[in-house]
Phi, psi and omega in degrees: 000319182246135177291150180265343182291145182243133172273104186292143177080006178234156176276291176300147183248010179196164170258109183274166182298135175280121184299337186265000180228115179292330182246056185296337180293335177291327175299317181294319179300320178299319180293318179298321178295321178298315180300319181298319180295327182274002179074023181251142175295154189303317185213101176250015180062029179269160177263134176250136176257121186241118181289139174228160188227075178292159179273338179225162181232336181265130182247136173277128183267116183275338183294129185277356187237027180248358173078016176212155180252332179222142179221165174213147182229117180283339182227144171247134192087159182207124183287348177303325173075024178301121191290336184270357194299123179295336184290345180306323183302328184293339180293336180293332179293342179263008180082016182246172180271147176284352180275242183296329177304321181302328182266340188244352178237091186261123181270128188251126180254082185294337181275004184306315180300318179294319180294321178296314181299317179297323182292311186280352176272353180299138181297331182278350185281126174255124189308131178210141183304133175251126187261128171252115358233143179278347185242295180237158190293125182286348177245029175293168186310328180300330182296331179297329180273315191263336177055034180289321179298316178300317180297323179291321176299323177297324177294314179301318180293318181303320184257011179052048185254136181291144183214148173243151178232136172237123180203162170232024183242137181287353178300342178303330181293340175301328185259024183301328180299314180288319182296320177297320179295321177293319182294332180303326178255016179057046183256006186218147174228127182250134179238114180257130179270124175228113188255348182198158171258002183259119178296318176303321178293314180302318185295325180271332184275322184222070196300330184244031176264170176294152179296161179298318179303315180293323180293319177295323176296324178295316177302317181295313181297314179299313182298318180294340178262016175078019179266122178291126184238126169255139178253130178269110172272075191211134356271157170274124183245118181307134177066010171243307177227005183295334179282354184260004187304308182292314176299322178297313181299318179297315183295316183285329176295316179295332178282348177116001179299145181265343181196168174229155173223158181212160168222155172265135186305137172225131187259075187284158177058230182272002182294330178302317180293318180295314181295318180298315177300316182297313188289328177291336179272326187259327181226057186299332183290336180239011185304308183299317182298312182297313182298318180292325179289325174297316178299323179298332180278348186227042174064031176095003178234167180280349184222147174222119183260007183283126175300140178096330179242338187297326183278330185254344179073184178208167183096176188294317181294317178298320179297319179298317179296311181296323178292323178296320178295319177300316179297319180299320179295317180295323186279321189244351183229026185303318184250025181240155176195144174286137177288157174287151182273135183282122178244013188266353186267338180290132183303130176085003184278160170264151182288104181223138178242143179217132174266120179281132178054000000 
């Protein structure tokens, strides 16, 4: 039923069918024909950067349980290759697969800084934190080439506008100069994702992300420079990293993090198929156990889309995870807290404060 071959350096192990295209194989044929014309072999497991030109860049977040009201994404798709990533589903809207395409076909929004500036200059806009990125990592490998995130940070600084960052890449330290300037006026909140202290786990779960050691060093450097850091212990996956909650909390607290947040993995949309294929290939000895425990957290299925329960799960295993996180906060973050983000400096804004996550 499951192939044994592994695509090294990638999370997803296949390109699954796009739900919105009945003849998705014709999409693939077009791509192969393009490669032939360009003198490139059909599949060398390389990443392609494809420019796109959206009309807007800031999105209003309607979901009430994600801790943000507005987000922006400079890139669609993510080379980090986290196999559990909920954002994979969005690649299907572009006619691509949520599997390997998500990691190897990265859509680049070069106009993002101009679109952002136009958005926050609107007379009707009242300053509210805009989070980079709510969907895909704003410091993924493409950023080293295109520097779109840095350009957007320059816009936020220029207009004294509050911003949040979510990343698991140490490239954020490249922009420490701008981030420090934003932090001086309490205009920024940084969220670093740390999902394991085990490098073998990190390599198979998040194959092209920064090492755990580098991520902890990033938390430390940011904290030492007066940047408020929240660490995302997300997602917690039963029998993969659920046993690491307390050690993770201790490590990130010692590195200087002011708070932690967590979610329990939910395999929404086609992610269930991608994750199931992945775990039978990479962790076959515990595949059944992990999948059944995830189902136990979501009423017998791999996914739960209900607001209020989808992030925390339900049932005995979910309760154990959530209780461990509460204990971790009491033990390692008792006298710590993330500051509220300043929204009063942006021209034309109303005095509003918001704590991210």
